[in-house]
KOLBA-256138 format. One record per residue (C-alpha): residue in one letter; x, y, z. Coordinates in steps of 0.2 Angstrom, whole numbers, plus 5000, padded with zeros to 4 digits. Example, Ala and Ser with C-alpha at 12.3 -4.5 7.8 and 13.67 -1.06 7.14 Angstrom:
<romars>
a506249785039 s506849955036 
</romars>
This chain:
<romars>
x488844125042 x488144255055 x486544145058 x487643995061 x488644095074 x487144155083 x486643975085 x488343925092 x488243925111 x490143945113 x490244095101 x488644175108 x489544165125 x491144235118 x490244375109 x489344425125 x490944445135 x491844535121 x490544655113 x490144805113 x491644825125 x492644695134 x492044625150 x490444645160 x490744785173 x491344965174 x491545105186 x490245255187 x490345425195 x489145455210 x489445645211 x489245785198 x490945825189 x490745965176 x491346125184 x492946195191 x492146195208 x491646015207 x493445975202 x494146065217 x492845965228 x493145795220 x495045815221 x496245945228 x495946045239 x494245985244 x494745805246 x495845855260 x494345875272 x493745695272 x495545635272 x495745735289 x494145665295 x494545485291 x496345505299 x495545565315 x494245425315 x494345275303 x492445245304 x492145405295 x492745305279 x490945235279 x490245415278 x491445495265 x491945355254 x491145205245 x491945085257 x490245045265 x489444975249 x491044905241 x491444715241 x492944635234 x492644465225 x494344385226 x495044215219 x496644135216 x495944035202 x496243865210 x494443795209 x493543895195 x491743825193 x491943645186 x493543695177 x494743665191 x496443765193 x496343875178 x497344015186 x496944185193 x496744275176 x495644145168 x494544165183 x494244345180 x492644315169 x491844225183 x492344355196 x491544495184 x490044385183 x489944385202 x490044575202 x488544575190 x487544475202 x487944585217 x487544745208 x485944675199 x485144595214 x485744705229 x486444855221 x488144825229 x489744885220 x491144765217 x492944765213 x493444595206 x495244545211 x496244395204 x497744355215 x499244255207 x499844185224 x501044045225 x500443995242 x498944015254 x500044125265 x500444245251 x498544255246 x498144295264 x499444425265 x498844505249 x496944505254 x497344575272 x498444715265 x497044775253 x495644755265 x495444935271 x494744975254 x493144865256 x491644845267 x491644655264 x492644525256 x491844375246 x493144235243 x492744135228 x493343985219 x494743935230 x495143745231 x494943645247 x495643615259 x496643785258 x495043875257 x494643835275 x496243895282 x496244055271 x494544105277 x494844065295 x496444175295 x495644325286 x494144315298 x495344325313 x496344465306 x495044585298 x493644695305 x492544675290 x491444525284 x492444385275 x491344255267 x491844115256 x490244085246 x490743915240 x490643865258 x489343965267 x488244025252 x487943855246 x487643795264 x486343925267 x485343885251 x485443695254 x484843715272 x483443835267 x482843705254 x483043555266 x482043635280 x480643655267 x480843485259 x480743395276 x479143495280 x478443435263 x478943255268 x478243275286 x479943235294 x480843305308 x482643375307 x483143295323 x482643115317 x483243105299 x484843015293 x485843125281 x487143065269 x488243195262 x489143145246 x490643255244 x491843315257 x492443485250 x492043665254 x490243655251 x490043485260 x490943535276 x490043705277 x488343625274 x488543495287 x489243615300 x487843725298 x486643575299 x487343535316 x486943715321 x485143675318 x485243535330 x485743385319 x486843265328 x488543195322 x487743025323 x486443075310 x487743125297 x488743015286 x489943095274 x490643005259 x492143055248 x493042965233 x493642825245 x491942795252 x491242825269 x492242935281 x492442835296 x493542835311 x494642695305 x495342785290 x497142855291 x496942965275 x495843105282 x496243295283 x495643385299 x494143445290 x493543265285 x494143205302 x492843315310 x491443205302 x492243035304 x491142915314 x491142745320 x490142635308 x490242475298 x489642565282 x491042585269 x490242625252 x488942755246 x487742615243 x487942555262 x487642735268 x486042775257 x485142615262 x483742675274 x484442855273 x483143005273 x484143135265 x485543145252 x486543305249 x487643285234 x489043405231 x490243295222 x490143245204 x489043175190 x488143015189 x488842945206 x487142885212 x486142745204 x484342705203 x484542555215 x485342675228 x483842785227 x482642645228 x483542585245 x483242755254 x481942775267 x480142815263 x479842995257 x481643035254 x482443205250 x483843215237 x484843365233 x485943315218 x486943475216 x488343435204 x488343555189 x487943535175 x487643345177 x486943295194 x487343145204 x485843065197 x484643125183 x483043185191 x482043085178 x482942925184 x482642965202 x480843005200 x480542845190 x481042735204 x480242845218 x478542935217 x478742995235 x480343095232 x480743285234 x482243335224 x483243485220 x484743515208 x485943655204 x485143675187 x483843805181 x482943685170 x482243585184 x481243635199 x482043685215 x483643755209 x484943775223 x485743935217 x486944045227 x486244205220 x484744175232 x486044215246 x487644305245 x486944475237 x485644495251 x486744425265 x488044555261 x486744685259 x486144655276 x487944655283 x488444815274 x486844905279 x487344895297 x489244905294 x489444735301 x491244675306 x490844495302 x489544375295 x489344255309 x488444095311 x486844185318 x486744295303 x486944135291 x485544055301 x484444205299 x484644195281 x484244015281 x482544045290 x482144205279 x482344105263 x481343955270 x479944075276 x479844175259 x479344005250 x477743995260 x477144175254 x475944195240 x477044215224 x476744375215 x476244385196 x477944465191 x478844305197 x477644195188 x477844295172 x479744295174 x479744105174 x478244075162 x477143995175 x475344005178 x475443965196 x476743925210 x476543875228 x477443785242 x477643605238 x478743465231 x479243575216 x479343735226 x480443725241 x481643865237 x481344045231 x481644095213 x483144195210 x482144335201 x480944355216 x481044545221 x480544495238 x482244425242 x482844595246 x481344625258 x481644465267 x483444425268 x484444585272 x483344635287 x483444465294 x485344465293 x485544645299 x484444605314 x485544455318 x487044565316 x486344695329 x485844555341 x487544475341 x488544635343 x489444645326 x488444785319 x489244955320 x487845055313 x485945065319 x484444985311 x484345065294 x482945195292 x482445125275 x482144945283 x480444885289 x479944925307 x481244845318 x480044755329 x479244675314 x480944615308 x481244545325 x479644455326 x479944375309 
</romars>
């Protein structure tokens, strides 16, 4: 019976979360606490001294408390993974998992917070009211279109980074991979035709960030469940309307004919072999629906031998995985006590990730993935999640952008590489 349970993936997952203690995270003490004197320092009367300092100057909270290394991972449970609106409490295992990733990859502490909010306004008020506790806020698994308004309002009201990872984290990894894929395919960003299949949080954020890199509206065609988003449609919310263009194209097949790039952030098996066959020479396909991509890689490669492809899965090359971004982006922001994560910081992360893929791959990465060799090319356009150099490349780039754009409240960290080297990179 026990052998059978061990082979049952569902039971294995449940046991992992339940044993030896429930959940995946806990708190830890950072100061000695074994004597009467240490008790008096940790609590009353000693604790009164930092209280007075923070009351005098709120910035002192970064010196005397854990605020500067503490992120809130917050959800309303309305769009949890591919499971949909399962509710706040059911989303807690995912938020704890996010906490594990923050801690494992960037040594950032996390409180996971699940908010049972009847409206976006209630959610916003809850987050705003608890924000003083944290150095940053990672919004997670909040359904579109509410996620856009929630993030925008919180960014406007708070003086700490607010980052909706389903939007910007996904966009950053997509663009880093896309820059490299186009380099492999010998295509220029300003000349390609891009089709975005999907019109939710990740799609809108990705196409917005793509425009920041110089891609024009005329180069982008967005497609939702009803077909091409064009200016003749009357059913578009403001976020889709932003990408409506004048075109005779109406279907996904129309849009993909002659297209250079497909970014799929939608659902499984929506792209056919014939659609892939109709794309331009040396196409790029990011089929990121998980666990089942928009088109199976084997099917796509069977009809195109000039293809560069990425998915959201770890069992294929070029996995678009948000863990490449958010821990290290927040690390850089927290290390300079940034008041926001702005577009310039996001673009700095894009370029740092793209640049890392061109560096020689160390043996420890090869061993972690059971590989004999790995180098930049069609099957390696995005860094591997367990590459330890991510922490060397991404946080300094993000911190440098924060300082340059005036949102940093602390100087260049002493443990970072030389500031001039980081600026040149």
